[in-house]
ZADO-1210 file (C-alpha; in nm, 4 decimals, padded with zeros to 6 digits):
<atoms>
<atom x="01.0440" y="-01.7221" z="-00.8481" code="MET" pos="1"/>
<atom x="01.2338" y="-01.7075" z="-00.5399" code="LYS" pos="2"/>
<atom x="01.0078" y="-01.6416" z="-00.2626" code="GLU" pos="3"/>
<atom x="01.1316" y="-01.4818" z="00.0324" code="PHE" pos="4"/>
<atom x="01.0022" y="-01.4578" z="00.3632" code="THR" pos="5"/>
<atom x="00.9068" y="-01.0914" z="00.5857" code="LEU" pos="6"/>
<atom x="00.8042" y="-01.0154" z="00.9400" code="ALA" pos="7"/>
<atom x="00.6804" y="-00.6601" z="00.9896" code="VAL" pos="8"/>
<atom x="00.7807" y="-00.4763" z="01.3176" code="HIS" pos="9"/>
<atom x="00.4865" y="-00.2702" z="01.4194" code="SER" pos="10"/>
<atom x="00.1212" y="-00.2226" z="01.3198" code="LEU" pos="11"/>
<atom x="00.0976" y="00.1575" z="01.2612" code="GLY" pos="12"/>
<atom x="-00.0068" y="00.3653" z="00.9582" code="ASN" pos="13"/>
<atom x="00.2720" y="00.2195" z="00.7170" code="ILE" pos="14"/>
<atom x="00.2868" y="-00.1331" z="00.9460" code="GLY" pos="15"/>
<atom x="-00.0368" y="-00.1718" z="00.7455" code="CYS" pos="16"/>
<atom x="00.0299" y="-00.1245" z="00.4312" code="LYS" pos="17"/>
<atom x="00.3286" y="-00.3346" z="00.4463" code="VAL" pos="18"/>
<atom x="00.0842" y="-00.5867" z="00.5511" code="VAL" pos="19"/>
<atom x="-00.0776" y="-00.5324" z="00.2359" code="GLU" pos="20"/>
<atom x="00.1818" y="-00.4612" z="00.0137" code="ALA" pos="21"/>
<atom x="00.3609" y="-00.8198" z="00.1462" code="ALA" pos="22"/>
<atom x="00.0226" y="-01.0173" z="00.0376" code="LEU" pos="23"/>
<atom x="00.0135" y="-00.8250" z="-00.2901" code="ALA" pos="24"/>
<atom x="00.3780" y="-00.9179" z="-00.3983" code="ALA" pos="25"/>
<atom x="00.3687" y="-01.2237" z="-00.5935" code="PRO" pos="26"/>
<atom x="00.7185" y="-01.3696" z="-00.4126" code="ASP" pos="27"/>
<atom x="00.6749" y="-01.2783" z="-00.0622" code="CYS" pos="28"/>
<atom x="00.5225" y="-01.5038" z="00.2346" code="ARG" pos="29"/>
<atom x="00.4744" y="-01.2623" z="00.4952" code="CYS" pos="30"/>
<atom x="00.5377" y="-01.4451" z="00.8229" code="LEU" pos="31"/>
<atom x="00.2804" y="-01.2082" z="01.0661" code="GLY" pos="32"/>
<atom x="00.3526" y="-00.9113" z="01.2611" code="VAL" pos="33"/>
<atom x="00.5267" y="-00.8281" z="01.5976" code="ILE" pos="34"/>
<atom x="00.3200" y="-00.6378" z="01.7921" code="ARG" pos="35"/>
<atom x="00.3194" y="-00.4974" z="02.1951" code="ARG" pos="36"/>
<atom x="00.1920" y="-00.7606" z="02.4016" code="ALA" pos="37"/>
<atom x="-00.1164" y="-00.5276" z="02.5289" code="ASP" pos="38"/>
<atom x="-00.2066" y="-00.4364" z="02.1711" code="SER" pos="39"/>
<atom x="-00.2382" y="-00.8095" z="02.0435" code="LEU" pos="40"/>
<atom x="-00.6022" y="-00.9356" z="01.9387" code="GLY" pos="41"/>
<atom x="-00.6866" y="-00.6037" z="01.8984" code="THR" pos="42"/>
<atom x="-00.7035" y="-00.4307" z="01.4507" code="ARG" pos="43"/>
<atom x="-00.7541" y="-00.7694" z="01.3480" code="ALA" pos="44"/>
<atom x="-00.8924" y="-00.6025" z="00.9945" code="GLN" pos="45"/>
<atom x="-00.5846" y="-00.4829" z="00.9677" code="ASP" pos="46"/>
<atom x="-00.3870" y="-00.8087" z="01.0013" code="LEU" pos="47"/>
<atom x="-00.5294" y="-00.9647" z="00.6864" code="ARG" pos="48"/>
<atom x="-00.5840" y="-01.2673" z="00.8774" code="GLY" pos="49"/>
<atom x="-00.2082" y="-01.2697" z="00.9302" code="LEU" pos="50"/>
<atom x="-00.0846" y="-01.3761" z="01.3136" code="PRO" pos="51"/>
<atom x="00.0382" y="-01.1756" z="01.5485" code="GLU" pos="52"/>
<atom x="00.3258" y="-01.2180" z="01.8119" code="TYR" pos="53"/>
<atom x="00.4580" y="-01.0295" z="02.1211" code="ALA" pos="54"/>
<atom x="00.8352" y="-01.0636" z="01.9878" code="SER" pos="55"/>
<atom x="01.0388" y="-01.1498" z="01.7358" code="LEU" pos="56"/>
<atom x="01.1382" y="-01.4737" z="01.9461" code="ALA" pos="57"/>
<atom x="00.7896" y="-01.5997" z="01.9495" code="ASP" pos="58"/>
<atom x="00.7182" y="-01.5571" z="01.6320" code="LEU" pos="59"/>
<atom x="01.0799" y="-01.7235" z="01.4634" code="GLU" pos="60"/>
<atom x="00.9492" y="-02.0411" z="01.7141" code="ALA" pos="61"/>
<atom x="00.5836" y="-02.0317" z="01.5010" code="ALA" pos="62"/>
<atom x="00.7139" y="-01.9534" z="01.1842" code="GLN" pos="63"/>
<atom x="01.0309" y="-01.9848" z="01.1107" code="GLY" pos="64"/>
<atom x="01.3245" y="-01.7195" z="01.0541" code="ARG" pos="65"/>
<atom x="01.2176" y="-01.4470" z="00.8565" code="PRO" pos="66"/>
<atom x="01.4806" y="-01.3419" z="00.5579" code="ASP" pos="67"/>
<atom x="01.4064" y="-00.9959" z="00.6369" code="VAL" pos="68"/>
<atom x="01.2276" y="-00.7740" z="00.9144" code="ILE" pos="69"/>
<atom x="01.0460" y="-00.4660" z="00.8108" code="ALA" pos="70"/>
<atom x="01.0349" y="-00.1823" z="01.0761" code="LEU" pos="71"/>
<atom x="00.7335" y="-00.0042" z="01.0909" code="CYS" pos="72"/>
<atom x="00.7590" y="00.1870" z="01.4305" code="GLY" pos="73"/>
<atom x="00.7917" y="00.5393" z="01.4830" code="PRO" pos="74"/>
<atom x="01.1038" y="00.7064" z="01.2857" code="SER" pos="75"/>
<atom x="01.3044" y="00.8028" z="01.5910" code="ARG" pos="76"/>
<atom x="01.3307" y="00.4407" z="01.6901" code="SER" pos="77"/>
<atom x="01.4324" y="00.2653" z="01.4150" code="ILE" pos="78"/>
<atom x="01.8144" y="00.3274" z="01.4142" code="PRO" pos="79"/>
<atom x="01.8009" y="00.1748" z="01.7855" code="ASP" pos="80"/>
<atom x="01.5512" y="-00.1022" z="01.6702" code="THR" pos="81"/>
<atom x="01.7713" y="-00.1362" z="01.3548" code="ALA" pos="82"/>
<atom x="02.0775" y="-00.1764" z="01.5171" code="GLU" pos="83"/>
<atom x="01.9434" y="-00.4362" z="01.7946" code="ALA" pos="84"/>
<atom x="01.8143" y="-00.6750" z="01.5337" code="PHE" pos="85"/>
<atom x="02.1638" y="-00.6140" z="01.2812" code="LEU" pos="86"/>
<atom x="02.3484" y="-00.7394" z="01.5643" code="LEU" pos="87"/>
<atom x="02.1833" y="-01.0243" z="01.5979" code="LYS" pos="88"/>
<atom x="02.2003" y="-01.0836" z="01.2391" code="GLY" pos="89"/>
<atom x="01.8644" y="-01.0580" z="01.0825" code="TYR" pos="90"/>
<atom x="01.8425" y="-00.8359" z="00.8055" code="SER" pos="91"/>
<atom x="01.5743" y="-00.5287" z="00.8060" code="CYS" pos="92"/>
<atom x="01.4339" y="-00.2425" z="00.5808" code="VAL" pos="93"/>
<atom x="01.2826" y="00.0942" z="00.7508" code="ASP" pos="94"/>
<atom x="01.1873" y="00.4325" z="00.6316" code="SER" pos="95"/>
<atom x="01.3768" y="00.6360" z="00.8776" code="PHE" pos="96"/>
<atom x="01.3351" y="00.9507" z="00.7582" code="ASP" pos="97"/>
<atom x="01.5581" y="01.2501" z="00.9678" code="VAL" pos="98"/>
<atom x="01.6924" y="01.3665" z="00.7035" code="HIS" pos="99"/>
<atom x="02.0085" y="01.5323" z="00.9301" code="THR" pos="100"/>
<atom x="02.0598" y="01.2383" z="01.0796" code="ASP" pos="101"/>
<atom x="02.0631" y="00.9979" z="00.7978" code="ILE" pos="102"/>
<atom x="02.4676" y="00.9648" z="00.7370" code="PRO" pos="103"/>
<atom x="02.5027" y="00.8950" z="01.0905" code="GLN" pos="104"/>
<atom x="02.2729" y="00.6420" z="01.1395" code="SER" pos="105"/>
<atom x="02.4353" y="00.4941" z="00.8192" code="VAL" pos="106"/>
<atom x="02.7130" y="00.4669" z="00.9392" code="ALA" pos="107"/>
<atom x="02.5900" y="00.3026" z="01.3113" code="ARG" pos="108"/>
<atom x="02.4141" y="00.0580" z="01.0777" code="LEU" pos="109"/>
<atom x="02.6709" y="-00.0535" z="00.8955" code="GLU" pos="110"/>
<atom x="02.9112" y="-00.1315" z="01.1968" code="LYS" pos="111"/>
<atom x="02.5966" y="-00.3591" z="01.3264" code="ALA" pos="112"/>
<atom x="02.5474" y="-00.5156" z="01.0020" code="ALA" pos="113"/>
<atom x="02.8956" y="-00.6131" z="00.9456" code="GLN" pos="114"/>
<atom x="02.9210" y="-00.7229" z="01.2822" code="SER" pos="115"/>
<atom x="02.6164" y="-00.9407" z="01.2306" code="GLY" pos="116"/>
<atom x="02.6226" y="-01.0365" z="00.8732" code="LYS" pos="117"/>
<atom x="02.3072" y="-00.9193" z="00.7926" code="ALA" pos="118"/>
<atom x="02.1831" y="-00.6699" z="00.5549" code="VAL" pos="119"/>
<atom x="01.9868" y="-00.2786" z="00.6186" code="SER" pos="120"/>
<atom x="01.8652" y="-00.0968" z="00.3860" code="ILE" pos="121"/>
<atom x="01.7466" y="00.2006" z="00.5496" code="THR" pos="122"/>
<atom x="01.6178" y="00.5824" z="00.5210" code="ALA" pos="123"/>
<atom x="01.4024" y="00.3488" z="00.2142" code="ALA" pos="124"/>
<atom x="01.0354" y="00.5412" z="00.1988" code="GLY" pos="125"/>
<atom x="00.9564" y="00.8258" z="-00.0735" code="TRP" pos="126"/>
<atom x="01.1800" y="01.0633" z="00.0488" code="ASP" pos="127"/>
<atom x="01.3985" y="00.9882" z="00.1608" code="PRO" pos="128"/>
<atom x="01.4039" y="00.6659" z="-00.0812" code="GLY" pos="129"/>
<atom x="01.3288" y="00.7312" z="-00.4570" code="THR" pos="130"/>
<atom x="01.2930" y="01.0624" z="-00.4452" code="ASP" pos="131"/>
<atom x="01.6694" y="01.0288" z="-00.3653" code="SER" pos="132"/>
<atom x="01.6974" y="00.8630" z="-00.6842" code="VAL" pos="133"/>
<atom x="01.5127" y="01.0699" z="-00.8754" code="MET" pos="134"/>
<atom x="01.7767" y="01.3570" z="-00.7158" code="ARG" pos="135"/>
<atom x="02.0658" y="01.0920" z="-00.8154" code="ALA" pos="136"/>
<atom x="01.9417" y="01.0623" z="-01.1643" code="LEU" pos="137"/>
<atom x="01.8471" y="01.4114" z="-01.2322" code="PHE" pos="138"/>
<atom x="02.2192" y="01.5453" z="-01.1266" code="GLU" pos="139"/>
<atom x="02.3911" y="01.2354" z="-01.3685" code="ALA" pos="140"/>
<atom x="02.1937" y="01.3696" z="-01.6722" code="MET" pos="141"/>
<atom x="02.2375" y="01.7442" z="-01.5484" code="THR" pos="142"/>
<atom x="02.5661" y="01.7738" z="-01.3720" code="PRO" pos="143"/>
<atom x="02.5611" y="02.1573" z="-01.3333" code="THR" pos="144"/>
<atom x="02.2345" y="02.2313" z="-01.1936" code="GLY" pos="145"/>
<atom x="01.9730" y="02.3415" z="-00.8936" code="VAL" pos="146"/>
<atom x="01.7245" y="02.0898" z="-00.8004" code="THR" pos="147"/>
<atom x="01.4268" y="02.1794" z="-00.6068" code="PHE" pos="148"/>
<atom x="01.1837" y="01.9387" z="-00.4473" code="THR" pos="149"/>
<atom x="00.8695" y="02.0591" z="-00.3554" code="ASN" pos="150"/>
<atom x="00.6382" y="01.8185" z="-00.1468" code="PHE" pos="151"/>
<atom x="00.2759" y="01.8535" z="-00.0584" code="GLY" pos="152"/>
<atom x="00.0418" y="01.9232" z="-00.0468" code="ARG" pos="153"/>
<atom x="-00.0526" y="01.6393" z="00.2126" code="GLY" pos="154"/>
<atom x="00.0443" y="01.4597" z="00.5552" code="ARG" pos="155"/>
<atom x="00.3699" y="01.3916" z="00.6301" code="SER" pos="156"/>
<atom x="00.3747" y="01.1185" z="00.8572" code="MET" pos="157"/>
<atom x="00.6904" y="01.1806" z="01.0201" code="GLY" pos="158"/>
<atom x="00.6200" y="01.4981" z="01.1323" code="HIS" pos="159"/>
<atom x="00.2759" y="01.3844" z="01.2812" code="SER" pos="160"/>
<atom x="00.4494" y="01.1349" z="01.4612" code="VAL" pos="161"/>
<atom x="00.6869" y="01.4186" z="01.5841" code="ALA" pos="162"/>
<atom x="00.3809" y="01.6418" z="01.7037" code="ALA" pos="163"/>
<atom x="00.2296" y="01.3617" z="01.8933" code="ARG" pos="164"/>
<atom x="00.5324" y="01.3418" z="02.0896" code="ALA" pos="165"/>
<atom x="00.5366" y="01.6899" z="02.2194" code="ILE" pos="166"/>
<atom x="00.4254" y="01.7100" z="02.5468" code="GLU" pos="167"/>
<atom x="00.0818" y="01.8489" z="02.5846" code="GLY" pos="168"/>
<atom x="-00.0769" y="01.6690" z="02.2850" code="VAL" pos="169"/>
<atom x="-00.2848" y="01.3804" z="02.3176" code="ALA" pos="170"/>
<atom x="-00.2977" y="01.3563" z="01.9021" code="ASP" pos="171"/>
<atom x="-00.2231" y="01.5545" z="01.6421" code="ALA" pos="172"/>
<atom x="-00.1842" y="01.5690" z="01.2263" code="VAL" pos="173"/>
<atom x="00.0827" y="01.7759" z="01.0578" code="SER" pos="174"/>
<atom x="-00.0238" y="01.8936" z="00.6945" code="ILE" pos="175"/>
<atom x="00.3130" y="01.9676" z="00.4383" code="THR" pos="176"/>
<atom x="00.2160" y="02.3041" z="00.2048" code="ILE" pos="177"/>
<atom x="00.4682" y="02.3685" z="-00.0753" code="PRO" pos="178"/>
<atom x="00.6095" y="02.7642" z="-00.0754" code="VAL" pos="179"/>
<atom x="00.8101" y="02.6838" z="-00.4061" code="GLY" pos="180"/>
<atom x="01.1736" y="02.6851" z="-00.4469" code="GLY" pos="181"/>
<atom x="01.1924" y="02.3495" z="-00.2359" code="GLY" pos="182"/>
<atom x="01.0751" y="02.5502" z="00.0623" code="ARG" pos="183"/>
<atom x="00.7736" y="02.4371" z="00.3022" code="HIS" pos="184"/>
<atom x="00.5690" y="02.5586" z="00.5351" code="SER" pos="185"/>
<atom x="00.3880" y="02.3165" z="00.8394" code="ARG" pos="186"/>
<atom x="00.0473" y="02.3088" z="00.9160" code="LEU" pos="187"/>
<atom x="-00.0066" y="02.1396" z="01.2666" code="VAL" pos="188"/>
<atom x="-00.3729" y="02.0509" z="01.3614" code="TYR" pos="189"/>
<atom x="-00.3226" y="01.9156" z="01.7452" code="VAL" pos="190"/>
<atom x="-00.5606" y="01.7397" z="02.0149" code="VAL" pos="191"/>
<atom x="-00.4469" y="01.9047" z="02.3796" code="LEU" pos="192"/>
<atom x="-00.4326" y="01.7129" z="02.6546" code="GLU" pos="193"/>
<atom x="-00.6355" y="01.8504" z="02.9408" code="ASP" pos="194"/>
<atom x="-00.5272" y="02.1263" z="03.0872" code="GLY" pos="195"/>
<atom x="-00.2396" y="02.2426" z="02.8112" code="GLN" pos="196"/>
<atom x="-00.3312" y="02.5779" z="02.6266" code="ASN" pos="197"/>
<atom x="-00.2260" y="02.6315" z="02.2625" code="LEU" pos="198"/>
<atom x="00.1140" y="02.8961" z="02.3099" code="ALA" pos="199"/>
<atom x="00.2927" y="02.6886" z="02.5365" code="ASP" pos="200"/>
<atom x="00.2345" y="02.3394" z="02.3159" code="VAL" pos="201"/>
<atom x="00.2756" y="02.5474" z="01.9932" code="THR" pos="202"/>
<atom x="00.6451" y="02.6918" z="02.1373" code="ALA" pos="203"/>
<atom x="00.7474" y="02.3359" z="02.2369" code="ARG" pos="204"/>
<atom x="00.6535" y="02.1905" z="01.8750" code="ILE" pos="205"/>
<atom x="00.8422" y="02.5067" z="01.7143" code="LYS" pos="206"/>
<atom x="01.1424" y="02.4376" z="01.9180" code="ALA" pos="207"/>
<atom x="01.1363" y="02.0581" z="01.8200" code="ASP" pos="208"/>
<atom x="01.3949" y="02.0009" z="01.5288" code="ASP" pos="209"/>
<atom x="01.1288" y="01.8773" z="01.3111" code="TYR" pos="210"/>
<atom x="00.9669" y="02.2016" z="01.2650" code="PHE" pos="211"/>
<atom x="01.2122" y="02.4511" z="01.3753" code="ALA" pos="212"/>
<atom x="01.3153" y="02.5074" z="01.0145" code="HIS" pos="213"/>
<atom x="01.0221" y="02.6013" z="00.8487" code="ASP" pos="214"/>
<atom x="00.7229" y="02.8429" z="00.8730" code="PRO" pos="215"/>
<atom x="00.4651" y="02.6424" z="01.1286" code="LEU" pos="216"/>
<atom x="00.1093" y="02.7082" z="01.2067" code="ASP" pos="217"/>
<atom x="-00.0485" y="02.5021" z="01.5127" code="VAL" pos="218"/>
<atom x="-00.4682" y="02.4794" z="01.5130" code="ARG" pos="219"/>
<atom x="-00.6435" y="02.3094" z="01.7670" code="GLN" pos="220"/>
<atom x="-00.9057" y="02.0665" z="01.7259" code="CYS" pos="221"/>
<atom x="-01.1992" y="02.0055" z="01.9917" code="ARG" pos="222"/>
<atom x="-01.1072" y="01.6362" z="01.9757" code="ASP" pos="223"/>
<atom x="-00.9825" y="01.3470" z="01.7862" code="ARG" pos="224"/>
<atom x="-01.3066" y="01.3327" z="01.5331" code="GLN" pos="225"/>
<atom x="-01.3069" y="01.6488" z="01.3971" code="GLU" pos="226"/>
<atom x="-00.9398" y="01.6004" z="01.3821" code="LEU" pos="227"/>
<atom x="-00.9980" y="01.2742" z="01.1384" code="ALA" pos="228"/>
<atom x="-01.1318" y="01.5618" z="00.9285" code="PHE" pos="229"/>
<atom x="-00.8317" y="01.6923" z="00.8499" code="VAL" pos="230"/>
<atom x="-00.5962" y="01.3732" z="00.8639" code="ALA" pos="231"/>
<atom x="-00.5661" y="01.3019" z="00.4854" code="ASP" pos="232"/>
<atom x="-00.3206" y="01.0556" z="00.4016" code="GLN" pos="233"/>
<atom x="-00.2602" y="01.1909" z="00.0354" code="SER" pos="234"/>
<atom x="00.0717" y="01.3560" z="-00.0389" code="HIS" pos="235"/>
<atom x="00.3029" y="01.3986" z="-00.3231" code="GLY" pos="236"/>
<atom x="00.6148" y="01.5373" z="-00.4825" code="VAL" pos="237"/>
<atom x="00.7298" y="01.8130" z="-00.7441" code="LEU" pos="238"/>
<atom x="01.0761" y="01.7855" z="-00.8128" code="MET" pos="239"/>
<atom x="01.2533" y="02.0142" z="-01.0808" code="GLU" pos="240"/>
<atom x="01.5919" y="02.0366" z="-01.1792" code="ARG" pos="241"/>
<atom x="01.7317" y="02.3333" z="-01.4592" code="THR" pos="242"/>
<atom x="02.0974" y="02.2010" z="-01.5651" code="GLY" pos="243"/>
<atom x="02.3605" y="02.1977" z="-01.7799" code="ALA" pos="244"/>
<atom x="02.4600" y="01.8255" z="-01.9794" code="SER" pos="245"/>
<atom x="02.8133" y="01.8722" z="-02.0804" code="GLY" pos="246"/>
<atom x="02.8138" y="02.2411" z="-02.2799" code="MET" pos="247"/>
<atom x="02.4787" y="02.2365" z="-02.3350" code="THR" pos="248"/>
<atom x="02.2282" y="02.4549" z="-02.0942" code="ASP" pos="249"/>
<atom x="01.8614" y="02.5036" z="-02.0122" code="ASN" pos="250"/>
<atom x="01.8053" y="02.1247" z="-01.9583" code="GLN" pos="251"/>
<atom x="01.4593" y="02.0834" z="-01.7434" code="ILE" pos="252"/>
<atom x="01.4248" y="01.8232" z="-01.5433" code="LEU" pos="253"/>
<atom x="01.0642" y="01.7367" z="-01.3785" code="LYS" pos="254"/>
<atom x="00.9112" y="01.4244" z="-01.1569" code="PHE" pos="255"/>
<atom x="00.5531" y="01.4757" z="-01.0294" code="ASP" pos="256"/>
<atom x="00.3873" y="01.2413" z="-00.8314" code="MET" pos="257"/>
<atom x="00.0457" y="01.2123" z="-00.6019" code="ARG" pos="258"/>
<atom x="00.0532" y="00.9410" z="-00.3815" code="ILE" pos="259"/>
<atom x="-00.0859" y="00.7803" z="-00.0604" code="ASN" pos="260"/>
<atom x="00.1863" y="00.8744" z="00.1633" code="ASN" pos="261"/>
<atom x="00.1845" y="00.5327" z="00.3957" code="PRO" pos="262"/>
<atom x="00.0807" y="00.2827" z="00.1200" code="ALA" pos="263"/>
<atom x="00.3775" y="00.4040" z="-00.1261" code="LEU" pos="264"/>
<atom x="00.6476" y="00.4103" z="00.1836" code="THR" pos="265"/>
<atom x="00.5332" y="00.0323" z="00.2123" code="ALA" pos="266"/>
<atom x="00.5648" y="-00.0959" z="-00.0936" code="GLN" pos="267"/>
<atom x="00.8836" y="00.0911" z="-00.1082" code="VAL" pos="268"/>
<atom x="00.9716" y="-00.0974" z="00.1868" code="LEU" pos="269"/>
<atom x="00.8633" y="-00.4551" z="00.0737" code="VAL" pos="270"/>
<atom x="01.0756" y="-00.4163" z="-00.2158" code="SER" pos="271"/>
<atom x="01.3596" y="-00.3053" z="-00.0546" code="CYS" pos="272"/>
<atom x="01.2840" y="-00.6038" z="00.1305" code="ALA" pos="273"/>
<atom x="01.3172" y="-00.8376" z="-00.2061" code="ARG" pos="274"/>
<atom x="01.6695" y="-00.6104" z="-00.2776" code="ALA" pos="275"/>
<atom x="01.7882" y="-00.7061" z="00.1133" code="ALA" pos="276"/>
<atom x="01.7932" y="-01.0467" z="00.0031" code="THR" pos="277"/>
<atom x="01.9994" y="-01.0046" z="-00.3016" code="ARG" pos="278"/>
<atom x="02.2499" y="-00.7210" z="-00.1380" code="MET" pos="279"/>
<atom x="02.5826" y="-00.7717" z="00.0231" code="PRO" pos="280"/>
<atom x="02.6269" y="-00.7410" z="00.3863" code="ALA" pos="281"/>
<atom x="02.5874" y="-00.3858" z="00.5261" code="GLY" pos="282"/>
<atom x="02.4125" y="-00.0947" z="00.5371" code="CYS" pos="283"/>
<atom x="02.2586" y="00.0575" z="00.2141" code="HIS" pos="284"/>
<atom x="02.0539" y="00.3574" z="00.1111" code="THR" pos="285"/>
<atom x="01.8029" y="00.3266" z="-00.2285" code="LEU" pos="286"/>
<atom x="02.0608" y="00.4976" z="-00.4174" code="ILE" pos="287"/>
<atom x="02.3019" y="00.2159" z="-00.3614" code="ASP" pos="288"/>
<atom x="02.0726" y="-00.0492" z="-00.4264" code="VAL" pos="289"/>
<atom x="02.0613" y="-00.1723" z="-00.8228" code="PRO" pos="290"/>
<atom x="01.7097" y="-00.1062" z="-00.9312" code="PRO" pos="291"/>
<atom x="01.6874" y="-00.4647" z="-01.0833" code="VAL" pos="292"/>
<atom x="01.7401" y="-00.5883" z="-00.7091" code="LYS" pos="293"/>
<atom x="01.3938" y="-00.4511" z="-00.5885" code="LEU" pos="294"/>
<atom x="01.1562" y="-00.6119" z="-00.8635" code="LEU" pos="295"/>
<atom x="01.0351" y="-00.9774" z="-00.8842" code="PRO" pos="296"/>
<atom x="01.1510" y="-01.2048" z="-01.1231" code="GLY" pos="297"/>
<atom x="01.5259" y="-01.3278" z="-01.3156" code="GLU" pos="298"/>
<atom x="01.7416" y="-01.0621" z="-01.4168" code="ARG" pos="299"/>
<atom x="01.7617" y="-01.1204" z="-01.7934" code="MET" pos="300"/>
<atom x="01.3819" y="-01.1345" z="-01.7745" code="ASP" pos="301"/>
<atom x="01.3588" y="-00.7415" z="-01.6183" code="ILE" pos="302"/>
<atom x="01.6229" y="-00.6314" z="-01.8690" code="ILE" pos="303"/>
<atom x="01.4393" y="-00.7844" z="-02.1630" code="THR" pos="304"/>
<atom x="01.1061" y="-00.6340" z="-02.0165" code="ARG" pos="305"/>
<atom x="01.2771" y="-00.2699" z="-01.8752" code="MET" pos="306"/>
<atom x="01.5451" y="-00.1389" z="-02.1245" code="VAL" pos="307"/>
</atoms>
């Protein structure tokens, strides 16, 4: 089985789970974790024995050049970070999740990847990501119809990060609540910075593009200890499509899963890192990646087992 090497960039919720998924993969050798210099020496348990470095240059000097870098920082920082690495010839995978910005980001990263002769697999979590693949397959099976993607109930990492970036917020967790028909409401628990009031912070959150399109309820927690009680990392999706196959209507398709959010996102990133070593230069999303390239092992063995 051919081995690939991986570097993990950032050790947040996703980065910790990427470390676990990489160590569990039979064909992945994780070279280490790249972190801010002022974070080195902390969270030893989350590193699971892997070395940590303040820069890619430091990691490369000690461990050699990684085949792929898994970008695990805040979603809004991903396009800038990915572009910089791709231009230098480093292949990257990420779980960028700002749906409305994905086409623009793909075009941007395509130019960088082609310039650096590298591979980018972007927006590769579970939504966007594996759910995107399911929506494509549903539409291939029933070309005429409508698909509803209902998330939750559960913690949204992207929305939580966005809430924490709002002025006056010391910490926050955002819970996605399905309303039905592909609609959702957001329940955001916040710990306020000293001197802030809930009404002002709520207005700022509502103005953010992450939250502006859904019903919003913001509730205050006294401190981070109280916030921890609502910071459940579970999540899920129920995808439903009613459509027609050819001239036959009333075809009903459903896909349902309940998951640990960062763990599944991380697993998809490691599978995409494997695929990145098998893909041509350029920027790809998960619907561009043949499923066989995501799995360890030889193509014909996988076909024999799966088809």
